[in-house]
C-alpha positions, -999 to +999 in steps of 0.1 A: +617+602-363+608+631-387+593+625-421+604+650-447+583+652-479+602+667-509+598+669-547+622+662-575+658+667-565+666+681-599+641+709-596+630+716-561+651+742-545+627+747-516+630+710-508+668+711-508+669+736-480+657+715-450+670+683-466+706+695-468+704+711-434+692+679-417+718+658-436+748+680-427+737+684-391+729+646-389+693+652-378+676+618-386+646+617-409+627+595-433+627+609-469+596+608-490+601+620-526+569+629-544+576+639-580+559+669-595+529+657-616+527+685-642+524+722-644+514+748-618+490+733-593+489+698-609+505+681-578+482+700-553+457+672-547+485+646-541+506+669-519+476+679-497+476+644-484+506+653-463+510+691-466+483+716-456+494+740-483+497+714-510+533+724-514+567+709-505+587+707-484+567+695-455+580+680-422+558+657-403+566+650-366+548+625-343+541+642-310+522+631-279+492+648-295+495+630-328+511+639-361+522+675-366+528+689-401+552+718-405+552+733-440+573+759-456+611+757-455+616+786-431+590+772-407+607+738-408+640+753-399+626+772-370+608+741-357+641+721-359+659+749-341+637+744-311+652+709-307+687+712-323+708+742-312+732+736-342+706+749-366+716+785-360+750+799-349+756+800-311+768+836-312+740+862-308+754+885-334+761+858-360+726+843-353+709+876-359+728+881-391+721+845-403+684+849-396+683+881-415+702+867-445+680+836-445+648+857-445+662+878-473+667+846-494+633+833-485+615+865-497+639+881-521+661+874-552+630+871-573+648+876-606+674+850-598+647+825-591+627+834-622+655+836-648+677+809-634+653+781-623+671+752-605+679+723-627+709+704-613+716+683-643+716+709-671+742+734-682+728+765-698+742+795-716+721+825-709+712+848-738+720+878-717+721+890-681+692+913-673+697+944-652+676+929-624+696+896-625+728+916-623+714+934-593+705+902-576+740+888-582+756+920-569+735+918-538+744+881-534+782+889-536+778+917-511+758+895-486+781+865-489+813+885-485+798+904-455+791+871-437+823+854-447+845+883-436+826+893-405+823+858-390+856+843-404+842+815-426+844+790-440+806+792-439+784+823-440+779+827-403+812+812-391+830+779-387+799+756-389+773+750-416+740+763-404+705+772-417+717+803-436+740+781-457+712+756-464+691+784-477+718+795-502+726+759-512+702+760-542+720+791-554+752+771-556+735+748-581+721+778-600+756+792-603+768+759-616+740+754-641+740+789-656+777+797-651+766+829-633+793+855-628+801+859-591+833+872-575+862+849-569+856+847-532+819+839-538+829+812-563+851+796-537+821+795-513+799+780-541+825+753-546+826+747-509+789+741-508+789+719-539+817+697-524+797+689-493+789+652-492+752+659-487+752+682-517+770+656-538+745+630-527+716+653-537+732+660-570+739+624-579+703+615-570+691+643-592+710+630-622+695+596-617+659+608-616+638+595-646+613+623-645+611+653-670+585+678-659+577+701-689+570+733-670+603+731-651+622+721-682+607+751-701+616+775-672+652+764-673+655+773-710+633+804-713+663+827-711+691+806-727+701+774-745+713+741-731+749+733-736+749+699-719+727+677-699+743+654-673+711+636-663+707+599-670+689+594-703 
């Protein structure tokens, strides 16, 4: 069975990607949650015990040649796809689009990440929407509507949840936290993701976490003010 190493569910958008994919597709794994230990780089020494990069997520598989570590969320998805055909759409065109959209999320949307850090339990009112954030949100709307309309929904590349949806799952939490303005159709997609049993399980676990990591807390509030905090005190 796979071992999946992740960090705080409240903060770690990168960890959510393979976790929710494996949960929705019913790929069995053992979860290992390793809380962030402080600011940038503080967890590196601990995380290098299981992840060559010192970062999460990291998937560990036991093969006939011993333990194999696969780090980085995109690499994990591709490794899983070699064993589970449901990771990507079966249709060639949908699969190509899904891979492109996944890669764009993996390497792009920098302002969205920077100005709207994932914090599942908080609700934040932004001071303003920067031009670059508006551009990211416009691109998000365009991309989502292209996938939903071209492949018929209800998920981005067709009828079934796949890796491309997993990569945009953290965005759904960001939209919820910061009340980000997206189109009506995109909001319906956000609510569809948030309603998934796996996403609900992640969210509830995030609310129960006792940890408050100062750097992530500060990142959440650097462009706005908290209106409510749903996490367990």
